[in-house]
C-alpha positions as semicolon CSV with decimal commas, in nm:
position;residue;x (nm);y (nm);z (nm)
1;X;-3,178;1,529;3,248
2;X;-3,202;1,769;2,952
3;X;-3,543;1,917;2,871
4;X;-3,567;1,730;2,537
5;X;-3,496;1,393;2,700
6;X;-3,751;1,469;2,973
7;X;-4,018;1,543;2,711
8;X;-3,946;1,216;2,530
9;X;-3,965;1,019;2,857
10;X;-4,298;1,180;2,943
11;X;-4,433;1,098;2,597
12;X;-4,334;0,729;2,630
13;X;-4,496;0,714;2,974
14;X;-4,816;0,870;2,842
15;X;-4,830;0,624;2,553
16;X;-4,785;0,333;2,791
17;X;-5,076;0,453;3,005
18;X;-5,291;0,495;2,694
19;X;-5,257;0,134;2,575
20;X;-5,568;-0,073;2,633
21;X;-5,586;-0,420;2,787
22;X;-5,661;-0,573;2,447
23;X;-5,351;-0,421;2,296
24;X;-5,538;-0,177;2,069
25;X;-5,333;0,138;2,011
26;X;-5,481;0,463;2,137
27;X;-5,174;0,682;2,075
28;X;-5,222;0,976;1,839
29;X;-5,165;0,889;1,473
30;X;-4,874;1,033;1,282
31;X;-4,500;1,028;1,353
32;X;-4,274;1,329;1,322
33;X;-4,082;1,322;0,995
34;X;-4,313;1,055;0,850
35;X;-4,598;1,248;0,688
36;X;-4,788;1,030;0,443
37;X;-4,708;1,255;0,146
38;X;-4,336;1,209;0,218
39;X;-4,341;0,828;0,237
40;X;-4,206;0,613;-0,046
41;X;-4,526;0,425;-0,134
42;X;-4,633;0,203;-0,424
43;X;-4,958;0,396;-0,453
44;X;-4,981;0,759;-0,347
45;X;-5,173;0,809;-0,025
46;X;-5,230;0,435;0,026
47;X;-5,040;0,164;0,212
48;X;-5,003;-0,156;0,009
49;X;-4,927;-0,463;0,218
50;X;-4,846;-0,818;0,114
51;X;-4,884;-1,161;0,267
52;X;-4,909;-1,526;0,166
53;X;-5,235;-1,690;0,058
54;X;-5,382;-1,892;0,233
55;X;-5,350;-1,671;0,542
56;X;-5,363;-1,890;0,851
57;X;-5,462;-1,819;1,213
58;X;-5,337;-1,721;1,463
59;X;-5,144;-1,481;1,240
60;X;-5,454;-1,381;1,044
61;X;-5,823;-1,392;1,126
62;X;-6,171;-1,302;1,009
63;X;-6,398;-1,493;0,775
64;X;-6,259;-1,612;0,444
65;X;-6,318;-1,354;0,170
66;X;-6,209;-1,387;-0,193
67;X;-5,937;-1,384;-0,309
68;X;-5,815;-1,479;0,039
69;X;-5,835;-1,835;0,168
70;X;-5,890;-1,946;0,529
71;X;-5,865;-1,592;0,674
72;X;-5,891;-1,233;0,555
73;X;-5,586;-1,009;0,614
74;X;-5,805;-0,699;0,582
75;X;-6,010;-0,806;0,886
76;X;-5,766;-0,659;1,137
77;X;-5,792;-0,987;1,329
78;X;-5,504;-1,225;1,395
79;X;-5,165;-1,115;1,523
80;X;-4,997;-0,999;1,202
81;X;-5,307;-0,827;1,070
82;X;-5,356;-0,647;1,401
83;X;-4,991;-0,537;1,411
84;X;-5,010;-0,420;1,047
85;X;-5,310;-0,199;1,117
86;X;-5,156;-0,071;1,440
87;X;-4,847;0,037;1,244
88;X;-5,068;0,190;0,972
89;X;-5,256;0,391;1,233
90;X;-4,933;0,522;1,383
91;X;-4,831;0,639;1,036
92;X;-5,165;0,816;0,992
93;X;-5,342;0,573;0,755
94;X;-5,714;0,508;0,803
95;X;-5,809;0,142;0,768
96;X;-5,975;0,206;0,430
97;X;-5,641;0,338;0,302
98;X;-5,471;-0,001;0,348
99;X;-5,468;-0,250;0,058
100;X;-5,354;-0,613;0,051
101;X;-5,188;-0,818;-0,220
102;X;-5,108;-1,192;-0,223
103;X;-4,740;-1,284;-0,268
104;X;-4,601;-1,636;-0,209
105;X;-4,374;-1,663;0,095
106;X;-4,053;-1,751;-0,090
107;X;-4,102;-1,467;-0,340
108;X;-4,126;-1,203;-0,068
109;X;-3,752;-1,198;0,002
110;X;-3,619;-1,249;-0,350
111;X;-3,421;-0,958;-0,500
112;X;-3,592;-0,703;-0,719
113;X;-3,898;-0,480;-0,732
114;X;-4,185;-0,556;-0,496
115;X;-4,561;-0,517;-0,545
116;X;-4,597;-0,417;-0,178
117;X;-4,477;-0,147;0,061
118;X;-4,405;-0,412;0,322
119;X;-4,481;-0,781;0,365
120;X;-4,573;-0,993;0,667
121;X;-4,598;-1,374;0,668
122;X;-4,377;-1,490;0,956
123;X;-4,064;-1,406;0,757
124;X;-3,757;-1,441;0,976
125;X;-3,488;-1,178;0,935
126;X;-3,167;-1,358;0,836
127;X;-2,832;-1,226;0,710
128;X;-2,870;-1,396;0,371
129;X;-3,217;-1,254;0,311
130;X;-3,105;-0,910;0,430
131;X;-2,857;-0,897;0,142
132;X;-3,139;-0,850;-0,109
133;X;-3,429;-0,707;0,096
134;X;-3,460;-0,489;0,405
135;X;-3,627;-0,593;0,729
136;X;-3,798;-0,389;0,996
137;X;-3,722;-0,426;1,363
138;X;-3,876;-0,731;1,528
139;X;-4,249;-0,753;1,579
140;X;-4,226;-1,110;1,713
141;X;-3,946;-1,321;1,864
142;X;-3,968;-1,683;1,756
143;X;-3,966;-2,018;1,933
144;X;-3,956;-2,327;1,712
145;X;-4,169;-2,627;1,807
146;X;-4,197;-2,992;1,707
147;X;-4,537;-3,140;1,613
148;X;-4,606;-3,513;1,592
149;X;-4,903;-3,745;1,618
150;X;-5,032;-3,866;1,952
151;X;-4,953;-4,227;2,032
152;X;-4,646;-4,245;1,807
153;X;-4,285;-4,285;1,915
154;X;-4,189;-3,924;1,856
155;X;-4,472;-3,806;2,083
156;X;-4,283;-3,954;2,378
157;X;-3,961;-3,763;2,306
158;X;-3,826;-3,557;2,598
159;X;-3,511;-3,414;2,442
160;X;-3,358;-3,315;2,110
161;X;-3,144;-3,628;2,130
162;X;-3,461;-3,838;2,146
163;X;-3,584;-3,678;1,822
164;X;-3,278;-3,743;1,605
165;X;-3,374;-4,097;1,506
166;X;-3,707;-3,986;1,353
167;X;-3,788;-3,864;1,001
168;X;-3,860;-3,489;1,014
169;X;-3,989;-3,231;0,769
170;X;-4,064;-2,860;0,732
171;X;-4,157;-2,600;0,474
172;X;-3,887;-2,531;0,217
173;X;-3,692;-2,208;0,266
174;X;-3,798;-2,154;0,626
175;X;-3,587;-2,118;0,938
176;X;-3,780;-2,420;1,070
177;X;-3,615;-2,635;0,804
178;X;-3,275;-2,480;0,877
179;X;-3,324;-2,552;1,247
180;X;-3,367;-2,923;1,167
181;X;-3,055;-2,930;0,951
182;X;-2,830;-2,715;1,170
183;X;-2,933;-2,801;1,525
184;X;-3,140;-3,122;1,545
185;X;-2,921;-3,297;1,286
186;X;-3,141;-3,606;1,248
187;X;-2,996;-3,938;1,138
188;X;-3,228;-3,937;0,835
189;X;-3,229;-3,656;0,580
190;X;-3,525;-3,425;0,652
191;X;-3,787;-3,365;0,385
192;X;-3,862;-3,015;0,253
193;X;-4,212;-2,921;0,135
194;X;-4,334;-2,626;-0,072
195;X;-4,600;-2,543;0,189
196;X;-4,685;-2,630;0,548
197;X;-5,005;-2,793;0,421
198;X;-4,798;-3,046;0,224
199;X;-4,579;-3,111;0,528
200;X;-4,888;-3,173;0,741
201;X;-5,031;-3,409;0,478
202;X;-4,703;-3,602;0,476
203;X;-4,729;-3,634;0,855
204;X;-5,085;-3,764;0,820
205;X;-4,971;-4,014;0,556
206;X;-4,686;-4,142;0,771
207;X;-4,415;-4,021;0,532
208;X;-4,256;-3,829;0,819
209;X;-4,278;-3,857;1,196
210;X;-4,277;-3,489;1,287
211;X;-4,272;-3,136;1,151
212;X;-4,099;-2,827;1,284
213;X;-4,290;-2,497;1,280
214;X;-4,299;-2,183;1,494
215;X;-4,490;-2,226;1,820
216;X;-4,810;-2,030;1,741
217;X;-4,842;-2,222;1,414
218;X;-4,794;-2,545;1,610
219;X;-5,098;-2,455;1,822
220;X;-5,305;-2,399;1,509
221;X;-5,186;-2,720;1,343
222;X;-5,275;-2,933;1,645
223;X;-5,607;-2,757;1,710
224;X;-5,738;-2,740;1,354
225;X;-5,538;-2,934;1,098
226;X;-5,449;-3,260;1,276
227;X;-5,710;-3,463;1,463
228;X;-5,438;-3,651;1,654
229;X;-5,174;-3,379;1,652
230;X;-4,952;-3,319;1,953
231;X;-4,697;-3,049;2,029
232;X;-4,405;-3,266;2,131
233;X;-4,228;-2,962;2,270
234;X;-4,064;-2,626;2,221
235;X;-3,712;-2,645;2,084
236;X;-3,421;-2,468;2,254
237;X;-3,313;-2,130;2,118
238;X;-2,992;-2,156;1,920
239;X;-2,764;-1,889;1,779
240;X;-2,890;-1,535;1,731
241;X;-3,243;-1,493;1,862
242;X;-3,475;-1,544;1,566
243;X;-3,740;-1,280;1,498
244;X;-4,000;-1,188;1,239
245;X;-3,970;-0,855;1,057
246;X;-4,164;-0,676;0,785
247;X;-4,000;-0,718;0,444
248;X;-3,919;-0,410;0,232
249;X;-3,776;-0,360;-0,113
250;X;-3,404;-0,295;-0,068
251;X;-3,337;0,069;0,011
252;X;-3,696;0,176;0,077
253;X;-3,678;0,454;0,339
254;X;-4,031;0,364;0,451
255;X;-3,861;0,115;0,684
256;X;-3,732;0,402;0,900
257;X;-4,085;0,525;0,970
258;X;-4,223;0,173;1,025
259;X;-3,947;0,114;1,280
260;X;-4,049;0,431;1,461
261;X;-4,407;0,305;1,468
262;X;-4,297;-0,036;1,598
263;X;-4,084;0,125;1,869
264;X;-4,386;0,321;1,983
265;X;-4,607;0,008;1,983
266;X;-4,352;-0,187;2,190
267;X;-4,319;0,106;2,433
268;X;-4,690;0,161;2,487
269;X;-4,770;-0,208;2,543
270;X;-4,970;-0,259;2,223
271;X;-4,757;-0,541;2,084
272;X;-4,747;-0,729;2,414
273;X;-5,124;-0,693;2,438
274;X;-5,173;-0,831;2,087
275;X;-4,945;-1,124;2,168
276;X;-5,158;-1,205;2,472
277;X;-5,471;-1,183;2,259
278;X;-5,358;-1,393;1,964
279;X;-5,044;-1,587;2,053
280;X;-5,100;-1,725;2,401
281;X;-4,828;-1,978;2,490
282;X;-4,951;-2,272;2,692
283;X;-4,932;-2,650;2,682
284;X;-4,597;-2,691;2,508
285;X;-4,319;-2,854;2,717
286;X;-3,954;-2,771;2,661
287;X;-3,736;-3,022;2,479
288;X;-3,393;-3,026;2,645
């Protein structure tokens, strides 16, 4: 092994030993070649991040604080907030040097100038979106899940075939909706909603029998938003493994440094620790 490779291996090992049980990063801040004054930022010396509003657990946490609804992205609590601040720390930003701006989900990956340095709101990296924006490496690999109401026919489904006869819905423009169309292929045309809240209300009203969302969101929906909600099951992975990435304005070289930070956080156990803290997977059977 060459000396340079040996040094890199020892650094990765040391970072892994430094990670705490809660997933909080303790690696030294700053990444070679990524000094703050060399980064392509919206505001000099500050990291401007975007997300959707409302900001829902388990992705975001902390007490609601205007202008944010439900949760506060600046709290550092919730999976995406915690990952964002872990990346910021690796790049050398103190927490008080991180700003947040609200941008609707579907606007985050439209072409053109962005009001943020990067954006996080469970945006899946897809080939079509990547034509007009850039994505970071994965910070979360996605499982889709089906949510229904306890005591209804769909709640007894054991397979994807069992689900096809029911009326399904999902948020417009999401990979959850595309999963319904491309892989479940229900006998009735699925409904698309501008927000998950509207989809959940339609489920409450009986307009649809089930909604498809990512698994951590399914836990939140059934624990908080639906009194009689039930996770019918996790849906099988199909095609290329879906993952969430930070969204960047096309061509922003900041992505290179964020990817280096993410690689470090995967290597030292921080991301896995944050997933254990915020995105525990339990109680969702597999739909065959």
